[in-house]
C-alpha positions as CSV (number, residue, x, y, z in Angstrom):
1,M,0.0,0.0,0.0
2,E,1.4,3.4,-1.0
3,R,0.1,5.8,1.5
4,L,2.3,8.7,0.2
5,K,1.9,7.9,-3.4
6,D,3.3,11.0,-5.4
7,K,3.4,13.1,-2.4
8,V,6.6,15.4,-2.3
9,C,8.1,15.4,1.3
10,I,10.9,17.0,2.8
11,I,12.4,15.5,6.0
12,T,15.2,17.2,8.1
13,G,17.7,15.4,10.2
14,A,17.2,12.6,7.7
15,N,20.8,11.1,8.3
16,S,20.0,9.1,11.5
17,G,17.7,8.2,14.1
18,F,13.8,9.2,13.6
19,G,14.6,11.1,10.5
20,E,16.4,8.1,8.7
21,E,13.4,5.8,9.4
22,M,11.0,8.2,8.4
23,T,12.9,8.7,5.1
24,R,13.1,5.0,4.3
25,L,9.4,4.4,5.4
26,F,8.0,7.3,3.5
27,A,9.8,6.6,0.3
28,A,8.7,2.8,0.5
29,E,5.1,4.2,0.7
30,G,5.5,6.1,-2.6
31,G,6.7,9.5,-1.4
32,K,9.3,11.7,-3.3
33,I,11.7,12.7,-0.5
34,I,14.0,15.7,-0.2
35,A,16.4,14.1,2.7
36,A,18.0,17.0,4.4
37,D,20.9,17.0,7.0
38,L,23.7,19.0,8.2
39,N,25.8,15.8,8.1
40,P,27.5,15.6,4.6
41,D,27.2,11.8,4.8
42,I,23.5,12.4,3.8
43,M,24.8,12.8,0.1
44,N,25.5,9.1,0.0
45,K,23.1,7.6,2.6
46,Y,20.6,6.5,0.3
47,A,22.5,6.1,-2.9
48,D,21.7,2.3,-3.1
49,S,18.2,2.4,-1.8
50,G,16.4,2.1,-5.1
51,L,14.0,4.9,-3.7
52,E,13.1,8.2,-4.8
53,I,15.2,10.1,-2.3
54,T,17.1,13.5,-3.2
55,P,19.8,14.3,-0.5
56,V,20.4,18.0,0.4
57,I,23.0,19.4,3.0
58,C,21.1,21.8,5.2
59,D,21.9,23.5,8.4
60,V,18.5,24.3,9.6
61,T,19.7,27.5,11.4
62,K,21.0,29.0,8.3
63,E,17.9,30.9,6.5
64,D,19.8,30.6,3.2
65,Q,20.3,27.0,3.3
66,V,16.7,26.3,4.4
67,I,15.6,28.3,1.5
68,N,17.8,26.3,-0.8
69,M,16.4,23.1,0.6
70,V,12.9,24.0,-0.3
71,N,13.9,25.2,-3.6
72,V,15.1,21.8,-4.3
73,A,11.5,20.7,-4.1
74,R,10.2,23.5,-5.8
75,E,12.6,23.1,-8.9
76,K,12.4,19.4,-9.0
77,Y,8.8,18.8,-8.3
78,G,7.0,22.1,-8.3
79,R,5.2,21.4,-5.0
80,L,5.6,20.2,-1.3
81,D,2.9,17.9,0.4
82,V,4.6,16.9,3.5
83,L,7.2,18.4,6.0
84,C,8.8,16.3,8.8
85,N,10.3,19.1,10.7
86,N,12.8,16.7,12.5
87,A,16.3,18.1,12.8
88,G,17.2,18.4,16.4
89,I,19.9,18.0,19.1
90,N,19.9,17.2,22.9
91,N,21.5,18.3,26.1
92,K,25.2,17.5,26.2
93,T,25.3,17.6,30.0
94,P,22.6,18.2,32.4
95,Y,22.7,21.3,34.4
96,R,20.5,23.1,36.9
97,T,18.9,26.3,35.7
98,H,21.3,28.6,37.5
99,E,24.5,26.5,36.2
100,Y,23.3,26.5,32.7
101,P,26.2,27.9,30.2
102,V,24.4,30.6,28.0
103,E,26.2,29.4,24.8
104,E,24.6,25.8,25.5
105,W,21.2,27.4,26.0
106,D,21.7,29.4,22.8
107,L,22.8,26.3,20.8
108,L,19.8,24.2,21.7
109,Y,17.1,27.2,21.3
110,N,18.9,28.0,17.8
111,V,18.6,24.4,16.5
112,L,15.3,23.4,18.3
113,V,13.3,26.7,18.1
114,K,14.8,29.0,15.4
115,G,15.6,26.1,13.1
116,A,12.2,24.5,13.1
117,F,10.6,28.1,12.7
118,L,12.8,28.6,9.6
119,V,12.1,25.3,8.1
120,M,8.3,25.7,8.8
121,K,8.2,29.3,7.5
122,E,9.8,28.4,4.0
123,S,7.9,25.2,3.7
124,L,4.7,26.7,4.3
125,K,5.2,29.1,1.4
126,L,5.6,26.3,-1.1
127,M,2.7,24.4,0.4
128,L,0.4,27.5,0.1
129,E,1.4,27.4,-3.5
130,S,0.5,23.6,-3.8
131,G,-2.9,23.9,-2.2
132,G,-2.2,22.4,1.0
133,G,-0.1,19.8,3.0
134,S,0.8,18.4,6.2
135,V,3.4,19.5,8.6
136,V,4.8,16.9,11.2
137,N,7.0,18.8,13.8
138,T,9.2,16.6,16.1
139,G,8.5,17.6,19.8
140,S,9.1,15.3,22.9
141,I,7.6,14.2,26.1
142,G,10.0,16.9,27.5
143,G,7.6,19.4,26.3
144,F,4.9,18.0,28.7
145,R,6.9,17.0,31.6
146,A,10.0,18.3,33.4
147,T,13.4,16.5,33.4
148,V,16.0,17.8,36.0
149,G,19.0,19.0,34.2
150,S,17.1,19.8,31.0
151,T,15.5,23.2,31.4
152,A,16.6,24.5,27.9
153,Y,15.6,21.1,26.2
154,C,12.2,21.0,27.9
155,S,11.3,24.6,27.4
156,A,12.6,24.4,23.7
157,K,10.3,21.5,23.0
158,G,7.5,23.1,24.9
159,A,7.9,26.0,22.3
160,I,7.5,23.5,19.7
161,R,4.1,22.6,21.1
162,M,2.9,26.0,21.0
163,M,4.3,26.8,17.5
164,T,2.4,23.7,16.2
165,T,-0.8,24.8,17.7
166,N,-0.5,28.4,16.8
167,A,0.4,27.6,13.2
168,A,-2.3,25.0,12.8
169,A,-4.9,27.7,13.7
170,E,-3.3,30.0,11.1
171,Y,-3.2,27.6,8.2
172,V,-6.3,25.4,8.8
173,K,-8.3,27.3,6.0
174,D,-5.6,26.8,3.5
175,N,-5.8,23.0,3.6
176,I,-2.6,22.7,5.7
177,R,-2.7,20.6,8.6
178,I,0.1,20.9,11.4
179,N,0.7,18.5,14.2
180,S,3.7,17.2,16.3
181,V,5.0,13.8,17.5
182,C,6.2,13.6,21.0
183,P,8.5,10.6,21.8
184,G,9.5,9.5,25.0
185,I,12.6,7.1,25.7
186,F,13.8,5.8,22.3
187,N,16.8,3.9,21.1
188,T,18.4,6.6,19.1
189,A,22.1,8.0,19.1
190,I,21.4,9.7,22.4
191,L,21.6,6.3,24.2
192,N,24.9,5.3,22.4
193,G,27.6,4.1,24.7
194,L,25.3,3.7,27.9
195,Q,25.9,0.9,30.0
196,P,23.5,-2.1,30.1
197,D,22.4,-1.2,33.7
198,V,21.5,2.3,32.7
199,L,19.5,1.1,29.7
200,E,17.7,-1.3,31.9
201,A,17.0,1.6,34.4
202,L,15.5,3.8,31.5
203,A,13.3,0.7,30.3
204,A,11.8,0.3,33.8
205,Q,10.8,3.8,33.5
206,V,8.4,2.8,30.7
207,P,5.2,1.0,31.6
208,M,5.4,-1.2,28.5
209,G,8.9,-2.2,29.9
210,Y,11.1,-1.4,26.9
211,I,12.8,1.5,25.1
212,G,11.0,2.4,21.8
213,N,12.3,1.9,18.4
214,P,12.6,4.7,15.8
215,I,10.5,2.9,13.4
216,D,7.5,3.3,15.7
217,M,7.8,6.9,15.7
218,A,8.2,6.9,12.0
219,Y,4.8,5.2,11.4
220,L,3.1,7.7,13.7
221,A,4.5,10.5,11.6
222,L,3.4,8.4,8.4
223,F,0.0,8.5,9.7
224,L,0.0,12.1,10.2
225,A,1.6,12.9,7.0
226,S,-1.1,10.7,5.0
227,D,-4.7,11.6,4.0
228,E,-5.7,8.9,6.6
229,S,-5.5,11.9,9.4
230,K,-7.1,14.5,7.3
231,Y,-9.4,15.4,10.4
232,I,-6.4,16.0,12.7
233,T,-4.7,19.3,13.2
234,G,-3.2,21.2,16.0
235,Q,-2.3,18.3,18.1
236,S,0.9,17.2,19.9
237,I,0.7,13.3,20.1
238,L,2.7,11.4,22.6
239,I,4.3,8.2,21.9
240,D,6.0,6.9,25.0
241,G,4.9,3.5,25.8
242,G,2.7,4.8,28.5
243,R,5.3,6.9,30.4
244,S,3.1,10.0,30.6
245,C,0.4,8.1,32.1
246,M,2.5,7.4,35.5
């Protein structure tokens, strides 16, 4: 079943983690993918996939690079149907608020908030030209609940929630739906190098008893990107194995 047949999709942060899973899944579902990432490895990442994936190097904090990324979709396909606004970073080190280095705070906000805004801003322009579309922002459980030592990250992801809700209200009459997916603990690069006992402790925080697989996040994003979710907008949907219930 090709749930995204002929839909033109931009996916940022496409070189690894959630973005890689989204890219491969969306392309397998018939999407025409612009796969963007800051890492130059993106240029060869999908070369042998046999799927319709166009790589682009893009630093989402740089407006000119974001404009170039969207112009790739405009010039190659003349339209944009789906944006997965996924590029992001996490805390390097936990800090209590009074100890937080300003440069790390600025870095997180620059990528997570400014970057998400720039990508959505430019993508919405092409979606308006295209007659509609679906935006899927990557939020976090951190936008709903506190994590000690992560004031910058959690508040930035809280900003993504409100950016999603506000933009959804602004563009609902333009046939553009805007939602966010909000993962809990997932097996992405952030967990690399952690000892087995630490991973077990993290899994114990999840009522389902295990750490999430990025493909599960990709399937939720696929649903929101597809026409199956045509009556859903302005929502920030948790995908956390039940952690937020406890």
